[in-house]
Each structure stands twice: as structure tokens, then as C-alpha cells.
C-alpha positions as CSV (number, residue, x, y, z in Angstrom):
1,M,9.7,-25.5,-32.0
2,A,6.0,-25.0,-32.7
3,A,4.5,-21.7,-31.8
4,L,2.4,-21.7,-28.7
5,R,-1.3,-21.1,-29.3
6,E,-3.8,-19.3,-27.2
7,G,-4.8,-21.6,-24.3
8,E,-1.4,-23.4,-24.3
9,V,0.4,-20.8,-22.2
10,R,-0.6,-19.2,-18.9
11,I,-1.5,-15.6,-19.3
12,P,-1.8,-14.4,-15.7
13,S,-4.2,-11.7,-14.6
14,G,-1.3,-9.3,-14.1
15,C,0.2,-8.3,-10.7
16,A,0.4,-10.3,-7.5
17,I,-0.6,-9.2,-4.0
18,A,-0.1,-10.9,-0.6
19,A,-0.5,-10.1,3.0
20,V,-0.3,-11.7,6.5
21,I,-1.2,-10.2,9.9
22,S,-1.2,-11.6,13.4
23,K,-4.3,-10.6,15.3
24,E,-2.3,-11.1,18.6
25,G,0.4,-8.7,17.4
26,K,3.0,-11.4,17.2
27,K,6.2,-10.5,15.3
28,M,7.1,-12.3,12.1
29,S,10.2,-11.9,10.0
30,G,9.8,-10.7,6.4
31,Q,11.0,-14.1,5.0
32,A,7.5,-15.7,4.9
33,I,6.0,-12.8,2.8
34,I,9.0,-13.0,0.4
35,E,8.4,-16.8,0.0
36,S,4.7,-16.2,-0.7
37,M,5.6,-14.3,-3.9
38,K,7.5,-17.1,-5.5
39,P,4.6,-19.2,-6.7
40,M,3.1,-16.1,-8.2
41,H,6.3,-15.2,-10.1
42,D,4.6,-15.2,-13.5
43,R,2.2,-12.5,-12.4
44,S,5.1,-10.1,-12.4
45,N,7.5,-9.1,-15.2
46,G,10.4,-7.7,-13.2
47,L,9.4,-4.1,-13.5
48,G,8.4,-3.6,-9.9
49,G,8.2,-5.4,-6.5
50,G,7.7,-4.1,-3.0
51,F,6.7,-4.8,0.6
52,A,5.3,-2.9,3.6
53,G,6.0,-4.0,7.2
54,Y,4.2,-2.8,10.3
55,G,5.7,-2.8,13.8
56,I,9.2,-3.0,12.4
57,Y,10.7,0.1,14.1
58,P,9.7,-0.4,17.8
59,Q,12.7,1.7,19.0
60,Y,11.5,4.7,17.0
61,K,7.7,4.0,17.2
62,D,6.9,7.6,18.1
63,Y,8.6,9.1,15.1
64,Y,7.7,9.2,11.4
65,A,9.9,7.0,9.3
66,F,10.6,8.7,6.0
67,H,12.0,6.4,3.4
68,L,13.4,8.4,0.4
69,F,15.0,7.8,-3.0
70,F,17.6,10.4,-4.1
71,D,19.2,10.7,-7.5
72,C,22.4,12.2,-6.2
73,R,24.3,13.3,-3.0
74,D,23.5,17.0,-3.6
75,T,19.8,16.3,-3.7
76,R,20.0,14.4,-0.5
77,K,21.8,17.2,1.2
78,A,19.3,19.7,0.0
79,C,16.4,17.5,1.2
80,E,18.1,17.0,4.6
81,A,18.4,20.7,5.1
82,F,14.7,21.1,4.2
83,L,13.7,18.4,6.7
84,K,15.8,20.0,9.5
85,E,14.0,23.3,9.1
86,H,10.6,21.6,9.7
87,F,11.4,18.5,11.8
88,E,13.5,17.3,14.6
89,V,15.6,14.6,12.9
90,I,16.3,11.9,15.4
91,K,18.3,9.7,13.0
92,G,19.3,9.6,9.3
93,E,21.0,6.7,7.7
94,L,21.3,4.6,4.5
95,I,18.6,1.9,4.4
96,P,20.6,-1.4,4.6
97,T,20.6,-3.4,1.4
98,R,22.5,-6.4,0.0
99,K,24.1,-6.2,-3.4
100,I,22.5,-8.8,-5.7
101,P,22.8,-9.1,-9.5
102,E,19.0,-9.0,-10.0
103,I,18.6,-5.5,-8.7
104,T,20.5,-2.8,-10.6
105,D,20.5,1.0,-11.1
106,E,19.5,1.6,-7.6
107,P,19.1,5.3,-6.4
108,I,20.5,6.5,-3.1
109,I,18.1,5.1,-0.5
110,W,17.9,6.7,2.9
111,R,15.6,6.8,5.9
112,Y,15.0,9.5,8.5
113,F,13.2,9.2,11.8
114,V,11.6,12.6,12.4
115,T,9.0,14.5,14.4
116,P,7.5,17.8,13.3
117,L,8.8,20.9,15.2
118,K,6.0,22.2,17.5
119,S,6.9,25.8,16.5
120,V,6.2,25.0,12.9
121,L,2.9,23.3,13.7
122,A,1.8,26.2,15.8
123,D,2.7,28.7,13.0
124,L,0.8,26.8,10.4
125,Q,-2.0,25.8,12.7
126,L,-2.0,22.2,11.4
127,D,-2.2,18.9,13.1
128,E,0.8,16.6,12.9
129,K,-0.6,14.2,10.3
130,E,-1.8,16.9,8.0
131,F,1.6,18.6,8.1
132,V,3.5,15.4,7.4
133,A,1.1,14.6,4.4
134,R,1.7,18.1,3.0
135,T,5.5,17.7,3.5
136,V,5.4,14.5,1.5
137,M,3.5,16.1,-1.3
138,K,5.9,19.1,-1.3
139,I,9.0,17.0,-1.6
140,N,7.6,14.7,-4.2
141,T,6.3,17.5,-6.4
142,E,8.8,20.3,-5.9
143,M,12.1,18.7,-5.1
144,D,13.6,17.2,-8.3
145,G,15.4,13.9,-7.7
146,A,13.9,13.3,-4.3
147,Y,10.9,11.0,-3.6
148,V,9.4,10.0,-0.2
149,F,8.1,6.5,-0.6
150,S,7.2,5.8,3.0
151,S,6.1,8.2,5.8
152,G,4.3,6.3,8.6
153,K,5.1,5.6,12.2
154,N,6.5,2.2,13.2
155,M,6.1,1.0,9.6
156,G,8.1,1.1,6.4
157,T,7.8,0.4,2.7
158,F,10.5,-1.2,0.6
159,K,10.3,-1.2,-3.2
160,A,12.3,-1.4,-6.3
161,V,12.4,-2.4,-10.0
162,G,12.7,-6.1,-10.0
163,F,10.8,-9.3,-9.1
164,P,9.4,-9.1,-5.6
165,E,11.4,-12.1,-4.2
166,D,14.6,-10.3,-5.3
167,V,13.4,-7.0,-3.9
168,G,12.9,-8.7,-0.5
169,R,16.4,-10.1,-0.5
170,F,17.8,-6.8,-1.7
171,Y,16.3,-4.9,1.3
172,R,17.2,-7.8,3.7
173,L,13.6,-8.1,4.9
174,D,14.5,-11.4,6.6
175,E,16.3,-9.2,9.2
176,Y,13.1,-7.3,10.1
177,E,10.2,-8.4,12.3
178,G,6.7,-7.0,12.1
179,Y,3.1,-8.0,13.1
180,C,1.9,-7.4,9.6
181,W,3.3,-7.6,6.1
182,T,2.0,-6.8,2.6
183,A,3.6,-7.5,-0.8
184,H,3.3,-6.8,-4.4
185,G,4.6,-8.1,-7.7
186,R,4.1,-5.7,-10.6
187,Y,3.0,-6.3,-14.2
188,P,2.6,-2.7,-15.5
189,T,0.3,-2.5,-18.5
190,N,0.1,1.2,-19.4
191,T,2.5,2.9,-17.0
192,P,6.3,2.8,-16.8
193,G,8.3,0.5,-14.5
194,W,10.5,2.6,-12.2
195,W,11.5,2.6,-8.6
196,G,8.9,5.1,-7.5
197,G,6.2,3.4,-9.4
198,A,6.5,0.1,-7.7
199,H,3.9,-0.8,-5.0
200,P,3.0,-0.4,-2.1
201,F,2.0,3.3,-2.4
202,T,1.9,5.0,0.9
203,L,0.9,8.1,2.8
204,L,1.4,8.3,6.6
205,D,0.6,4.8,7.9
206,Y,-1.6,3.8,4.9
207,S,-0.1,1.5,2.3
208,V,-1.9,0.1,-0.7
209,V,-1.0,-2.9,-3.0
210,H,-3.2,-3.2,-6.0
211,N,-3.9,-5.7,-8.8
212,G,-6.0,-4.3,-11.6
213,E,-6.6,-1.2,-13.7
214,I,-8.7,1.8,-12.8
215,S,-10.9,3.1,-15.7
216,S,-12.2,6.0,-13.5
217,Y,-8.6,7.3,-12.8
218,D,-9.1,10.7,-14.4
219,A,-12.4,11.4,-12.6
220,N,-10.9,10.2,-9.3
221,R,-7.7,12.2,-9.8
222,R,-9.4,15.4,-10.6
223,F,-11.6,15.2,-7.5
224,I,-8.8,14.3,-5.1
225,E,-6.4,16.9,-6.3
226,M,-9.0,19.6,-5.3
227,F,-8.0,18.7,-1.7
228,G,-4.2,19.2,-2.0
229,Y,-3.2,15.7,-3.2
230,K,-0.8,15.6,-6.2
231,C,-1.0,12.5,-8.5
232,N,2.2,12.7,-10.5
233,L,3.8,9.3,-10.0
234,Q,2.4,7.8,-13.2
235,T,0.3,5.0,-11.8
236,D,-3.4,4.6,-10.9
237,T,-2.7,3.0,-7.5
238,E,-1.4,6.3,-6.2
239,V,-4.9,7.8,-6.5
240,I,-6.5,4.9,-4.4
241,T,-4.0,5.6,-1.6
242,Y,-5.0,9.3,-1.5
243,I,-8.7,8.5,-1.8
244,L,-8.4,6.2,1.3
245,D,-6.4,8.8,3.2
246,Y,-9.0,11.5,2.4
247,L,-12.0,9.3,3.3
248,L,-10.5,7.7,6.5
249,R,-8.3,10.5,7.9
250,V,-9.8,13.7,6.6
251,Q,-13.5,12.8,6.4
252,G,-13.4,10.3,9.4
253,L,-15.3,7.5,7.6
254,T,-15.0,4.0,8.9
255,L,-13.3,1.3,6.9
256,T,-16.6,-0.2,5.8
257,E,-18.0,3.2,4.8
258,A,-14.8,3.9,2.8
259,A,-15.2,0.5,1.0
260,N,-18.8,1.4,0.3
261,V,-17.6,4.6,-1.5
262,I,-14.8,3.2,-3.7
263,A,-16.6,-0.1,-4.4
264,A,-20.1,1.2,-4.0
265,P,-23.0,-1.2,-4.4
266,F,-25.1,-0.7,-7.5
267,W,-28.2,1.5,-7.1
268,S,-30.4,-1.5,-7.7
269,T,-28.6,-3.4,-4.9
270,I,-29.1,-0.4,-2.5
271,E,-32.8,-0.1,-3.5
272,A,-33.3,-3.8,-2.6
273,K,-32.1,-3.3,0.9
274,T,-34.7,-4.0,3.6
275,D,-32.8,-2.3,6.4
276,E,-33.9,1.3,6.1
277,Y,-30.9,2.7,8.0
278,E,-28.3,0.8,5.9
279,K,-30.2,1.8,2.8
280,K,-30.1,5.5,3.7
281,K,-26.4,5.4,4.6
282,L,-25.5,3.7,1.3
283,E,-27.5,6.3,-0.6
284,F,-25.8,9.1,1.3
285,L,-22.3,7.8,0.5
286,R,-23.0,7.3,-3.1
287,T,-24.6,10.8,-3.4
288,V,-21.9,12.7,-1.5
289,F,-18.8,11.0,-3.0
290,P,-19.8,10.0,-6.5
291,S,-16.4,11.0,-7.9
292,L,-14.6,8.6,-5.6
293,L,-16.3,5.5,-7.0
294,V,-13.4,3.4,-8.4
295,T,-14.4,1.5,-11.5
296,G,-12.6,-1.2,-13.4
297,P,-11.1,-4.5,-12.2
298,F,-9.2,-4.3,-8.9
299,S,-8.2,-6.2,-5.8
300,I,-6.4,-4.2,-3.1
301,V,-5.0,-4.6,0.3
302,L,-4.9,-1.6,2.5
303,G,-2.4,-1.7,5.4
304,F,-2.7,0.7,8.3
305,D,-1.6,1.0,11.9
306,G,-3.1,-2.0,13.6
307,G,-4.8,-3.7,10.7
308,L,-5.6,-4.6,7.1
309,M,-8.5,-4.3,4.7
310,A,-8.8,-6.4,1.6
311,L,-11.3,-5.3,-1.1
312,N,-12.3,-6.4,-4.6
313,D,-14.1,-4.4,-7.2
314,R,-17.9,-4.9,-7.0
315,L,-17.9,-7.3,-9.9
316,K,-14.9,-9.3,-8.6
317,L,-12.9,-9.0,-11.8
318,R,-9.7,-9.8,-10.0
319,S,-8.9,-12.8,-7.9
320,M,-8.3,-12.6,-4.2
321,V,-8.3,-15.4,-1.6
322,V,-8.3,-15.1,2.3
323,G,-7.1,-17.8,4.7
324,E,-7.0,-18.2,8.5
325,K,-5.0,-20.3,10.9
326,D,-4.9,-19.6,14.7
327,D,-4.3,-15.8,15.2
328,K,-3.1,-15.2,11.6
329,V,-5.0,-14.0,8.6
330,Y,-3.5,-14.5,5.1
331,I,-4.5,-12.7,1.9
332,A,-3.2,-13.3,-1.6
333,S,-4.1,-13.3,-5.3
334,E,-3.7,-17.1,-5.3
335,E,-4.3,-19.9,-2.8
336,A,-0.8,-21.2,-3.5
337,A,0.8,-18.1,-2.0
338,I,-1.2,-18.6,1.2
339,R,-0.2,-22.3,1.5
340,V,3.5,-21.3,1.1
341,M,3.1,-19.2,4.3
342,E,0.9,-21.7,6.1
343,P,0.5,-25.2,4.5
344,D,-2.1,-26.2,7.1
345,V,-4.4,-23.2,6.7
346,T,-7.7,-24.1,8.4
347,K,-10.2,-21.8,6.7
348,I,-9.9,-20.4,3.1
349,W,-12.4,-18.5,1.0
350,A,-12.8,-15.9,-1.7
351,P,-14.5,-12.7,-0.6
352,A,-17.5,-11.4,-2.7
353,G,-17.0,-8.4,-4.9
354,G,-17.3,-5.1,-3.0
355,E,-17.2,-7.0,0.4
356,P,-14.4,-5.7,2.6
357,V,-12.4,-8.1,4.7
358,I,-11.2,-6.1,7.7
359,V,-8.7,-7.5,10.2
360,R,-7.5,-5.6,13.3
361,V,-4.8,-6.4,15.8
362,K,-6.0,-6.8,19.4
363,E,-5.8,-3.5,21.1
364,G,-2.5,-3.0,23.0
365,A,-0.9,-6.1,21.4
366,Y,1.8,-4.3,19.5
């Protein structure tokens, strides 16, 4: 057999992302998002796949859903004891999975529905979300063999080492229903493939799937770690999640403003603006948050309670396509993935570099 030459084999632009959201808050099973990953199979190499679903825990919607990996039973018991000291634990259980030959070496996978103890919050004088974020950091950095990989309300992340379509079957996502789903197939280039390193990366209700590579990682990490975040999970996507949490939750920026920090317009673009107010605002964001500019090729989808934001780097060095049909919006690395979810998509386009696509669910719809 003759050797394949350059140009005779498809070399994908590593990693696949996909998402779907109903603006009316209508529930969808996880099957469609699993199917969307199949035509993008070659974008992954089997070293990581994952999904996030929103609105999947309506019976526990007022509680934080902690999803955890444990390396052994003793670690689980120690972590459980720690949680019970700081939270009211409403329910703890194994996350249901189905045994399939494609997914191996799984850790112990549990979920806990919890709410912080009011006495603990009063002692520490912290709001609920800040306390939960600090708890996640503490477990992930100080408790050997335990890793919180999801911590939002009425949402959950499910990830593993494997191809995404297999990860979806493993976690039985066809049995869940949510108003929004995101997905990722991983092709790690300079970081290891392991269960915790698969996407989405999450903190509270924020989840990020990412295709690309961040050349500004060290500068971004050094800055964000000054505010209590710990980047120790061996992947650059983690730092994007913490940057967005810091900008949106801690600093109170809007989604558009946060996008204008991490994918900031060039100074020449800002200078050319004729709207003086917009020009001053962009100058302010670039001046105040210079260390949070994310450089290098990327396309990301941020999931959050009640919506999605899709964003490319400002040079659009990674592909991303958006489609619409009725009340649903679809996002993916390739049009083929969207057409698997909705063959009759009525509108389809590729957003410009640095131009956020923000979709929100109608208020009160979920």
C-alpha cells in the first residue's frame, strides 16, 4: 500500500464542539447532541469526550449538583465527611452509567445535591456562590484522589476518556432531558488525556468547551491565580473557565464586555470606532484587563444558567458555525454536526472573529 502524502488525508483542526439550546426552554433528550458528534469523529482521538446539560435536575433545582471522581472508596468517604461539615447533603448517589467496552478504567463517579450551611456562610461572611467556588478549589487542590468536575444548580457535566459518542452512551444521556446541551470531542496536543482533563470545564453553572490552543496561558494563569483560582488540571481550557467566572460573576461584566476582554479588538480597530461611548468602553476594558486577553486560535462555547455564548478568537483561526430553526439555536465546529441535529435548519452562518453569539432562554421558560 502506497504511503499517504500530505493533502491525501484529512488532518482535522483538532477538537470538536457542539451545542443546542431552546429559547423557549423546551426539554430535549441528550441523544441529539450525542448524534451531532458522530460526523466530527475524526476531530477527536479518543482521549476525551464530554457533555453539559442544563435543566436536567428539576427536582433538585435549588441545590448545587456536585459531580465527583474518586480514586477509591476511602477518598469518597473522606470527601463526604468534609461535605457534611459544610453543606446540607440532600442526596448522594452513584451517577448511573452503562458498561460499554469503549470506556475503561473508570474512577468512582458520584453526585451530591447540596446547599451550604447558613452557619458556615455567616461565620465566613461569604455569599453562597463564592463559598461553593472556594470549596471546589479546595477539594481539587487539597484532597488527593477527589475531583469535582461539576458544581452548578440544575445542570451537570459528564466527561471521560473516550470518544464523545461513547461517553454519551456510557453516561446514559439519552435518559436525561434539558433545555440546553453542549458537547466536546478532544484531540489533546500538548496536555495529557485523562478523565479530569476532558471538557467541559466548569465552575458553578458556567461550563466551557473549547477547540484550540492558548498561547497566552501562562500570563492568563498568573493573573487569575492572584484571585484564588487554582489552575492545576493540566489544560488551558481550565483558565478560560476561571477567567469567565471572574469577569462575569466577580466583576459583574456583561457577556459582551467579557467577550471584549478575552477576544479584545485590536487597538487599530478600537481607534477606528466612530461611536465615542463604545470606543471609550473598549479602551477601558483593554486597559483594565490586559492580562486576560486570550491569544492563539480558539473557538469556545460558554454554557450558563439560561443561555449560551459562542466566541471565536479575533482572527477566527478555528471554525465555528451557527444555525437556527424555530426556537432552537445550534452551534458546532462543522455544519454537518448541525444538520444531524436539524436537517432542515433555516438559517446558518459563521460568526466573525471576536464577535460573540449570545442566546438566552425566555425568562421564566425553564
